[in-house]
C-alpha positions as CSV (number, residue, x, y, z in Angstrom):
1,X,-16.4,-36.5,-3.6
2,X,-18.9,-36.5,-0.7
3,X,-21.0,-33.3,-0.5
4,X,-19.8,-30.9,2.3
5,X,-22.6,-29.7,4.6
6,X,-22.7,-26.8,7.0
7,X,-25.3,-24.8,8.8
8,X,-24.3,-21.6,7.1
9,X,-22.3,-20.6,4.1
10,X,-20.7,-17.1,3.6
11,X,-19.8,-16.2,0.0
12,X,-16.7,-14.0,0.0
13,X,-14.0,-13.3,2.6
14,X,-14.1,-9.6,2.4
15,X,-14.2,-8.0,5.9
16,X,-18.0,-8.0,5.9
17,X,-18.0,-11.7,5.1
18,X,-15.5,-12.4,7.8
19,X,-17.6,-10.5,10.3
20,X,-20.8,-12.3,9.5
21,X,-19.1,-15.7,9.6
22,X,-17.5,-15.1,13.0
23,X,-20.8,-14.2,14.6
24,X,-22.6,-17.1,12.9
25,X,-20.1,-19.6,14.2
26,X,-20.2,-18.1,17.7
27,X,-24.0,-18.4,17.7
28,X,-23.7,-22.1,17.2
29,X,-23.9,-22.6,13.4
30,X,-21.2,-24.5,11.7
31,X,-20.0,-22.0,9.1
32,X,-17.8,-22.0,6.0
33,X,-16.5,-19.0,4.0
34,X,-16.0,-19.6,0.3
35,X,-13.5,-17.2,-1.2
36,X,-12.5,-17.0,-4.9
37,X,-9.0,-15.5,-4.2
38,X,-6.0,-16.8,-2.4
39,X,-6.4,-14.4,0.5
40,X,-9.1,-12.8,2.6
41,X,-9.9,-9.1,3.2
42,X,-11.2,-7.8,-0.1
43,X,-10.4,-4.1,-0.2
44,X,-8.3,-4.4,3.0
45,X,-5.2,-5.5,1.1
46,X,-1.6,-4.4,1.5
47,X,1.0,-5.6,-0.9
48,X,4.6,-5.0,-2.1
49,X,3.6,-4.3,-5.6
50,X,6.2,-1.8,-6.6
51,X,9.5,-2.8,-4.9
52,X,10.3,-5.2,-2.1
53,X,10.1,-3.7,1.4
54,X,7.7,-0.9,0.3
55,X,4.2,-1.7,1.5
56,X,1.2,0.0,-0.1
57,X,-2.5,-0.3,0.7
58,X,-4.1,-0.9,-2.7
59,X,-7.5,0.3,-1.5
60,X,-8.6,1.0,2.1
61,X,-6.4,3.5,3.9
62,X,-7.8,5.2,7.0
63,X,-9.8,3.5,9.7
64,X,-12.4,5.8,11.3
65,X,-14.8,3.2,12.7
66,X,-12.5,1.3,15.1
67,X,-13.9,3.0,18.2
68,X,-17.5,1.9,17.3
69,X,-16.9,-1.4,15.4
70,X,-18.5,-4.2,17.5
71,X,-16.3,-7.0,16.2
72,X,-13.1,-5.4,17.5
73,X,-14.3,-5.6,21.1
74,X,-16.5,-8.7,20.8
75,X,-13.7,-10.9,19.3
76,X,-10.6,-9.2,20.9
77,X,-9.0,-8.3,17.6
78,X,-6.3,-6.2,19.3
79,X,-5.2,-9.5,21.0
80,X,-5.0,-11.0,17.5
81,X,-2.6,-8.5,16.1
82,X,-4.6,-5.5,15.2
83,X,-2.6,-2.4,16.2
84,X,-3.2,1.2,15.3
85,X,-1.8,4.7,15.6
86,X,-3.8,8.0,15.3
87,X,-1.7,10.8,13.9
88,X,-2.2,14.2,15.5
89,X,-2.6,16.1,12.2
90,X,-5.3,14.3,10.4
91,X,-6.3,16.1,7.2
92,X,-4.7,19.0,5.3
93,X,-4.4,20.8,2.0
94,X,-1.1,22.5,0.8
95,X,-0.8,25.1,-1.9
96,X,1.6,25.7,-4.8
97,X,2.0,29.3,-4.0
98,X,3.1,28.5,-0.4
99,X,0.1,30.2,1.4
100,X,-0.9,28.8,4.8
101,X,-2.2,25.2,4.7
102,X,-5.5,24.1,6.2
103,X,-4.8,21.4,8.8
104,X,-7.5,19.6,10.7
105,X,-6.4,17.7,13.8
106,X,-7.9,14.8,15.7
107,X,-10.8,15.5,18.1
108,X,-8.7,15.9,21.3
109,X,-6.6,18.6,19.6
110,X,-9.3,20.9,18.3
111,X,-7.5,23.9,19.8
112,X,-4.8,23.4,17.2
113,X,-7.4,23.1,14.5
114,X,-8.9,26.3,15.7
115,X,-5.6,28.1,15.6
116,X,-4.9,26.9,12.0
117,X,-8.3,27.9,10.6
118,X,-8.3,31.2,12.4
119,X,-5.4,32.3,10.1
120,X,-8.1,32.6,7.4
121,X,-11.3,33.1,9.4
122,X,-12.1,33.1,13.1
123,X,-15.7,32.6,12.3
124,X,-14.9,29.5,10.3
125,X,-12.7,28.2,13.1
126,X,-15.5,28.8,15.6
127,X,-18.1,27.0,13.4
128,X,-15.9,24.1,12.5
129,X,-14.8,23.4,16.1
130,X,-18.3,23.7,17.5
131,X,-19.8,21.4,14.8
132,X,-17.1,18.9,15.4
133,X,-17.6,18.9,19.2
134,X,-21.3,18.4,18.9
135,X,-21.0,15.6,16.3
136,X,-18.5,13.8,18.4
137,X,-20.9,13.9,21.2
138,X,-23.3,11.9,19.0
139,X,-20.8,9.1,18.4
140,X,-23.0,6.5,20.3
141,X,-25.9,7.5,18.0
142,X,-23.6,7.2,14.9
143,X,-22.6,3.7,16.0
144,X,-26.2,2.7,16.7
145,X,-27.3,3.9,13.3
146,X,-24.5,2.1,11.5
147,X,-24.9,-1.2,13.3
148,X,-28.7,-1.5,13.1
149,X,-31.0,-2.8,10.4
150,X,-32.5,0.2,8.6
151,X,-36.0,1.0,9.8
152,X,-35.6,-0.9,13.1
153,X,-35.8,2.3,15.1
154,X,-38.7,3.8,13.2
155,X,-38.8,6.6,10.6
156,X,-36.2,9.3,11.2
157,X,-36.7,13.0,10.5
158,X,-33.2,14.1,9.3
159,X,-34.2,17.7,8.9
160,X,-35.8,17.9,12.3
161,X,-32.7,16.3,13.9
162,X,-30.4,18.8,12.2
163,X,-32.5,21.8,13.4
164,X,-32.7,20.5,16.9
165,X,-29.0,19.8,17.2
166,X,-27.5,22.6,15.2
167,X,-30.3,25.2,14.8
168,X,-28.4,27.9,16.8
169,X,-25.5,27.6,14.3
170,X,-27.9,28.4,11.4
171,X,-28.5,24.8,10.3
172,X,-32.2,24.5,9.5
173,X,-34.5,21.7,8.6
174,X,-34.0,22.5,4.9
175,X,-30.3,21.6,5.1
176,X,-31.2,18.0,4.6
177,X,-32.5,18.8,1.1
178,X,-29.3,20.6,0.1
179,X,-26.3,19.2,-1.6
180,X,-23.1,18.8,0.5
181,X,-21.5,21.6,-1.6
182,X,-24.3,23.9,-0.8
183,X,-24.0,23.1,2.9
184,X,-20.3,23.6,3.0
185,X,-20.5,26.9,1.1
186,X,-23.2,28.2,3.5
187,X,-21.4,27.2,6.6
188,X,-17.8,28.3,5.7
189,X,-16.5,31.4,4.0
190,X,-12.8,30.3,3.5
191,X,-12.2,28.9,0.0
192,X,-9.2,26.8,1.2
193,X,-11.3,25.1,3.8
194,X,-14.1,24.5,1.4
195,X,-11.8,22.8,-1.0
196,X,-10.6,20.3,1.7
197,X,-14.2,19.6,2.8
198,X,-15.3,19.0,-0.8
199,X,-12.6,16.4,-1.3
200,X,-13.3,14.8,2.1
201,X,-16.9,14.5,1.2
202,X,-16.3,12.6,-2.1
203,X,-13.7,10.4,-0.4
204,X,-16.8,8.9,1.2
205,X,-18.7,8.7,-2.1
206,X,-21.1,11.6,-1.3
207,X,-21.4,13.5,-4.6
208,X,-20.9,17.1,-3.7
209,X,-23.6,18.3,-6.1
210,X,-26.2,15.7,-5.1
211,X,-29.3,17.3,-3.5
212,X,-30.8,15.5,-0.6
213,X,-27.3,14.6,0.9
214,X,-26.8,17.6,3.1
215,X,-27.6,15.9,6.3
216,X,-25.0,13.3,5.5
217,X,-22.3,15.9,5.4
218,X,-23.1,17.3,8.9
219,X,-23.9,14.0,10.7
220,X,-21.5,11.7,9.0
221,X,-18.7,13.5,7.1
222,X,-18.1,15.9,10.0
223,X,-17.9,12.9,12.3
224,X,-15.4,11.0,10.2
225,X,-13.2,14.1,9.7
226,X,-10.1,13.8,12.0
227,X,-11.3,10.4,13.3
228,X,-8.8,8.4,11.3
229,X,-6.5,5.6,12.5
230,X,-3.7,3.9,10.7
231,X,-3.4,0.1,10.9
232,X,0.2,-0.7,11.7
233,X,1.6,-3.1,9.1
234,X,-1.0,-2.1,6.6
235,X,-4.8,-2.3,6.4
236,X,-4.6,-6.1,5.7
237,X,-3.8,-6.6,9.4
238,X,-7.4,-5.9,10.0
239,X,-8.4,-8.7,7.7
240,X,-5.7,-11.0,9.2
241,X,-7.0,-10.4,12.7
242,X,-10.6,-11.0,11.6
243,X,-9.5,-14.2,9.9
244,X,-7.8,-15.4,13.1
245,X,-11.0,-14.6,15.0
246,X,-12.9,-16.8,12.5
247,X,-10.4,-19.6,12.9
248,X,-10.5,-19.4,16.7
249,X,-14.3,-19.7,16.6
250,X,-14.1,-22.7,14.3
251,X,-15.1,-21.3,10.9
252,X,-13.8,-23.1,7.9
253,X,-12.2,-21.0,5.1
254,X,-12.0,-22.3,1.5
255,X,-9.7,-20.1,-0.6
256,X,-9.2,-20.3,-4.4
257,X,-12.8,-21.5,-4.7
258,X,-15.2,-19.6,-6.9
259,X,-18.9,-19.7,-6.2
260,X,-20.8,-19.9,-9.5
261,X,-24.3,-20.6,-8.4
262,X,-26.5,-20.4,-5.3
263,X,-28.5,-23.6,-5.2
264,X,-32.2,-22.8,-4.9
265,X,-34.7,-25.6,-4.2
266,X,-38.4,-24.9,-3.6
267,X,-37.7,-21.2,-3.2
268,X,-35.0,-21.7,-0.6
269,X,-31.2,-21.2,-0.8
270,X,-29.8,-24.6,0.3
271,X,-26.1,-24.3,-0.8
272,X,-23.7,-23.2,-3.5
273,X,-22.1,-24.8,-6.5
274,X,-18.4,-23.9,-7.0
275,X,-16.2,-23.9,-10.1
276,X,-15.4,-27.5,-10.9
277,X,-18.9,-28.7,-10.0
278,X,-18.7,-29.4,-6.3
279,X,-21.8,-28.6,-4.2
280,X,-21.6,-27.3,-0.7
281,X,-24.8,-27.5,1.3
282,X,-26.2,-25.1,3.9
283,X,-29.0,-26.2,6.2
284,X,-29.8,-22.8,7.7
285,X,-28.5,-19.8,5.8
286,X,-26.4,-18.5,2.9
287,X,-25.0,-15.0,3.1
288,X,-23.4,-13.2,0.1
289,X,-20.6,-10.7,0.4
290,X,-20.7,-10.3,-3.4
291,X,-22.3,-7.3,-5.0
292,X,-26.0,-7.1,-5.7
293,X,-26.2,-8.0,-9.4
294,X,-23.7,-10.8,-9.1
295,X,-25.6,-12.3,-6.2
296,X,-29.1,-12.0,-7.5
297,X,-28.7,-12.1,-11.3
298,X,-25.6,-14.3,-11.8
299,X,-25.6,-16.7,-8.8
300,X,-29.3,-17.0,-8.0
301,X,-30.6,-16.3,-11.5
302,X,-33.7,-14.4,-12.7
303,X,-35.7,-17.6,-12.9
304,X,-35.7,-17.8,-9.0
305,X,-36.7,-14.1,-8.6
306,X,-39.9,-12.1,-9.1
307,X,-40.1,-9.6,-11.9
308,X,-39.9,-6.8,-9.4
309,X,-36.6,-8.0,-7.9
310,X,-35.1,-8.6,-11.3
311,X,-36.0,-5.1,-12.3
312,X,-34.6,-3.7,-9.0
313,X,-31.3,-5.5,-9.4
314,X,-30.9,-4.4,-13.0
315,X,-31.6,-0.8,-12.1
316,X,-29.0,-0.7,-9.3
317,X,-26.2,1.7,-10.2
318,X,-22.5,1.4,-9.8
319,X,-20.3,4.5,-9.7
320,X,-19.4,7.2,-10.5
321,X,-19.0,7.8,-6.8
322,X,-16.4,5.7,-5.0
323,X,-14.4,5.0,-8.3
324,X,-10.7,5.3,-7.5
325,X,-7.2,4.9,-8.8
326,X,-4.5,4.1,-6.3
327,X,-1.0,5.5,-7.1
328,X,1.9,4.0,-5.2
329,X,5.3,5.8,-4.8
330,X,8.6,4.6,-3.3
331,X,10.4,7.6,-2.1
332,X,13.8,8.6,-0.6
333,X,12.3,11.5,1.3
334,X,8.8,12.4,2.5
335,X,7.2,15.4,0.8
336,X,8.3,18.8,2.2
337,X,5.6,21.4,1.4
338,X,6.1,25.1,0.7
339,X,3.1,25.8,3.0
340,X,5.0,24.2,5.9
341,X,6.6,27.6,6.7
342,X,3.3,28.6,8.1
343,X,2.4,25.4,9.8
344,X,4.9,22.5,9.9
345,X,2.0,20.0,10.7
346,X,1.3,19.9,7.0
347,X,4.4,17.8,6.5
348,X,3.2,15.2,9.0
349,X,-0.4,15.2,8.0
350,X,-2.0,11.8,7.7
351,X,-4.0,12.7,4.7
352,X,-2.9,15.6,2.4
353,X,-4.7,17.1,-0.7
354,X,-2.2,17.9,-3.4
355,X,-2.8,19.5,-6.8
356,X,-5.7,21.8,-5.9
357,X,-5.6,25.5,-5.6
358,X,-9.1,26.0,-4.2
359,X,-12.8,25.0,-4.3
360,X,-13.4,25.7,-8.0
361,X,-10.7,23.3,-9.3
362,X,-11.6,20.8,-6.7
363,X,-15.3,20.8,-7.8
364,X,-14.2,20.7,-11.5
365,X,-11.9,17.7,-10.8
366,X,-14.8,15.8,-9.1
367,X,-17.3,16.7,-11.9
368,X,-14.9,15.6,-14.6
369,X,-14.4,12.2,-13.0
370,X,-18.1,11.7,-12.4
371,X,-18.9,12.6,-16.0
372,X,-16.5,10.1,-17.5
373,X,-13.6,12.5,-18.3
374,X,-10.1,12.0,-17.1
375,X,-9.4,14.9,-14.6
376,X,-6.3,16.9,-14.4
377,X,-3.9,15.1,-12.1
378,X,-4.4,15.8,-8.4
379,X,-4.8,13.5,-5.4
380,X,-5.4,12.8,-1.7
381,X,-2.1,11.4,-0.4
382,X,-0.8,9.3,2.5
383,X,2.8,8.7,3.6
384,X,2.1,6.0,6.1
385,X,5.8,5.3,6.7
386,X,6.0,8.5,8.7
387,X,4.2,6.7,11.5
388,X,4.8,3.0,10.6
389,X,8.4,2.3,9.7
390,X,7.5,-1.3,8.8
391,X,5.9,0.0,5.6
392,X,9.2,1.1,4.0
393,X,12.9,0.2,4.1
394,X,15.1,2.1,6.6
395,X,15.6,5.7,5.6
396,X,12.9,5.5,2.8
397,X,9.2,6.3,2.5
398,X,6.1,4.7,1.1
399,X,3.5,7.1,-0.3
400,X,0.0,6.1,-1.5
401,X,-2.9,8.2,-2.8
402,X,-6.4,8.2,-4.3
403,X,-7.2,9.6,-7.7
404,X,-10.9,9.9,-8.5
405,X,-11.2,8.5,-12.0
406,X,-14.0,7.6,-14.5
407,X,-15.9,4.3,-14.2
408,X,-14.0,1.3,-15.6
409,X,-16.3,1.0,-18.6
410,X,-15.7,4.7,-19.6
411,X,-12.3,3.9,-21.1
412,X,-11.0,1.1,-23.3
413,X,-8.4,-1.4,-22.1
414,X,-5.9,0.5,-24.3
415,X,-6.9,3.8,-22.7
416,X,-6.5,2.4,-19.2
417,X,-3.1,1.1,-20.1
418,X,-2.1,4.6,-21.2
419,X,-3.4,6.0,-17.9
420,X,-1.2,3.6,-16.0
421,X,1.8,4.5,-18.1
422,X,1.4,8.3,-17.9
423,X,-0.9,9.6,-15.2
424,X,1.5,9.2,-12.2
425,X,4.2,11.2,-14.1
426,X,1.7,13.9,-14.8
427,X,0.8,14.0,-11.1
428,X,4.5,14.2,-10.1
429,X,4.8,17.2,-12.4
430,X,2.1,18.8,-10.3
431,X,3.3,17.5,-6.9
432,X,6.7,19.2,-7.2
433,X,5.0,22.6,-7.5
434,X,3.6,22.1,-3.9
435,X,6.6,20.2,-2.4
436,X,9.9,21.2,-4.1
437,X,11.7,18.0,-3.0
438,X,9.2,15.9,-5.0
439,X,11.5,15.8,-8.0
440,X,12.0,12.7,-10.2
441,X,15.3,12.1,-8.2
442,X,13.2,11.6,-5.0
443,X,11.1,8.9,-6.6
444,X,12.7,5.5,-6.6
445,X,9.7,3.8,-8.5
446,X,6.0,4.1,-8.8
447,X,2.9,2.3,-10.1
448,X,-0.8,3.0,-10.6
449,X,-3.7,0.6,-9.8
450,X,-6.8,1.6,-11.9
451,X,-10.6,1.0,-11.7
452,X,-10.5,-1.7,-14.4
453,X,-8.0,-3.6,-12.4
454,X,-10.0,-3.2,-9.2
455,X,-13.0,-4.6,-11.0
456,X,-11.1,-7.7,-12.0
457,X,-9.1,-8.3,-8.9
458,X,-11.6,-7.4,-6.1
459,X,-14.9,-7.6,-8.1
460,X,-15.5,-4.0,-7.4
461,X,-17.9,-3.4,-10.3
462,X,-16.9,-0.4,-12.4
463,X,-14.1,0.2,-9.8
464,X,-16.7,1.3,-7.3
465,X,-15.5,0.2,-3.8
466,X,-19.0,0.5,-2.4
467,X,-20.5,-1.8,-5.1
468,X,-23.2,0.8,-5.5
469,X,-23.6,4.5,-6.0
470,X,-24.4,6.8,-3.0
471,X,-27.5,8.9,-3.9
472,X,-30.7,9.4,-1.8
473,X,-32.4,6.5,-3.6
474,X,-29.5,4.1,-2.9
475,X,-28.6,5.0,0.7
476,X,-30.2,4.5,4.1
477,X,-33.4,2.4,4.0
478,X,-33.3,2.5,0.2
479,X,-30.0,0.5,0.0
480,X,-29.8,-1.4,-2.2
481,X,-33.5,-1.0,-2.8
482,X,-36.4,-0.7,-0.3
483,X,-37.5,-4.3,-0.5
484,X,-34.0,-5.6,0.3
485,X,-32.9,-3.0,2.9
486,X,-33.2,-5.5,5.8
487,X,-30.5,-7.8,4.3
488,X,-33.0,-10.5,3.5
489,X,-33.9,-11.5,0.0
490,X,-37.0,-13.0,-1.4
491,X,-35.2,-16.3,-1.7
492,X,-35.7,-17.8,1.8
493,X,-32.5,-18.3,3.6
494,X,-30.4,-16.0,1.4
495,X,-29.0,-12.8,2.8
496,X,-26.9,-9.9,1.6
497,X,-23.9,-9.0,3.7
498,X,-21.7,-7.0,1.3
499,X,-21.3,-3.3,0.6
500,X,-24.2,-3.2,-1.8
501,X,-26.3,-3.4,1.4
502,X,-26.7,-0.7,4.0
503,X,-24.6,1.3,5.0
504,X,-22.3,0.7,2.0
505,X,-18.5,0.7,1.6
506,X,-16.0,1.4,4.3
507,X,-14.0,-0.6,6.8
508,X,-16.8,-0.8,9.4
509,X,-18.1,-4.4,8.9
510,X,-21.6,-3.1,9.5
511,X,-23.0,-4.9,6.5
512,X,-21.8,-8.2,7.9
513,X,-22.8,-7.4,11.5
514,X,-26.3,-6.3,10.5
515,X,-26.8,-9.3,8.2
516,X,-26.0,-11.6,11.1
517,X,-28.6,-9.6,13.2
518,X,-31.2,-10.4,10.5
519,X,-30.2,-14.1,10.4
520,X,-30.3,-14.3,14.2
521,X,-33.8,-12.8,14.3
522,X,-35.0,-15.3,11.7
523,X,-33.4,-18.4,13.2
524,X,-33.8,-17.5,16.9
525,X,-30.0,-17.2,17.5
526,X,-28.5,-15.2,20.4
527,X,-28.3,-11.5,19.8
528,X,-24.9,-9.9,19.4
529,X,-26.0,-6.7,21.0
530,X,-23.9,-5.6,24.0
531,X,-25.9,-3.7,26.6
532,X,-23.1,-1.2,27.4
533,X,-22.9,0.0,23.8
534,X,-26.6,-0.5,22.9
535,X,-26.1,-2.1,19.5
């Protein structure tokens, strides 16, 4: 078979790989994506895995970056089938004793958020709404930070920025050294609100007890809260639209093709070898959407790396943050919560915490999962069929959730099989305490997708969807490690474009976009920056 040759090869058709490939092709490089599975999208996958007609997102759920994601505008993804809806009630927590729920609304409905929070504390309502307004005003800055190579704008002073922007609210420079939990506890007095904010923080992989992550809560978590959109038809429609953009630009996509090696000659990446022995050559660049260790240690090999880079790659940590289990339920009726008598918005909340009574058991749940213990059943839940009738048969509902669970390696195969067989039932026993209609008679069928399965199916090491823990030494300009934070590797022509790179996991495509920026700088390609948005 003749050797195929392209200007650029992208390893992996996750959404970051699709993004990088589209920009590379548009910049004039003939580009191929090599994907080991039969479909693209990685964690943006929606399937009928329980019963026909019931669609469930196996991983990615809410889309908070669509207003700042460059590829949506640059490639007209809405013209290629990407459609969204933004529910009014965005995040909430219900209670088994039926006390008032906490419900946070989208940014244009902060008066309703204020009214809800004021049932517990007017001071908290005032603080939350003012923080949210100010953080939303920084949205262009958030976008610029996400879609820039770390360090390109100089060294930032997180503490100074916090004090300048929020000092009159009691947020001082020292908040950047605090843990997210300490920041939440100091800003808000309402236990019910604290519980919701703890959970929202760890949804993004920010360990609540990790010191040095306090600035991230205020500038990032507070920005994402209530900023969520639902992709109609399931989150895989994002991947489908991105794939169509790649095809329209002229990208080739090879599916069911496993890359086994990056070919390195004279210190330069010149192609890949796939399972079966075929070589595909790249004359200009190779970009890897795979995780750090797989890329450097397995595909490249220590023999082509310095001792320092081998040490750095081996020291990179996966989990326990971002390690999830995805329960999927086929329902006759959507949950009807006891707490709805105070605020009916809890029954039409996009994201709802279930199984928690307050901040103490929320923190215990998180700490158990992070320490390798199986937590008592509780979840963040979505009933996407409330807004998208295509995700369930007529008159039925499709519910999905996230459990935080131990890393894949913490349990044996037999133990994970037992979790899949029993954990959903244990959660249902808890769910019915909060929503009396959530009896077994309301559940048509259910299934659980566990971290060990995520590791095998999506190559999310340890079940970690960011392919790398979020801690101060593995975030910002330290991600994945300082020498590799600009997406370049010490192998000439090889770049990182997956979530092991900055800024990490999430449906933002920033890893792919920024990797293209680095390639463009090195090869003298046209910049993707649009003057009107500034990045």
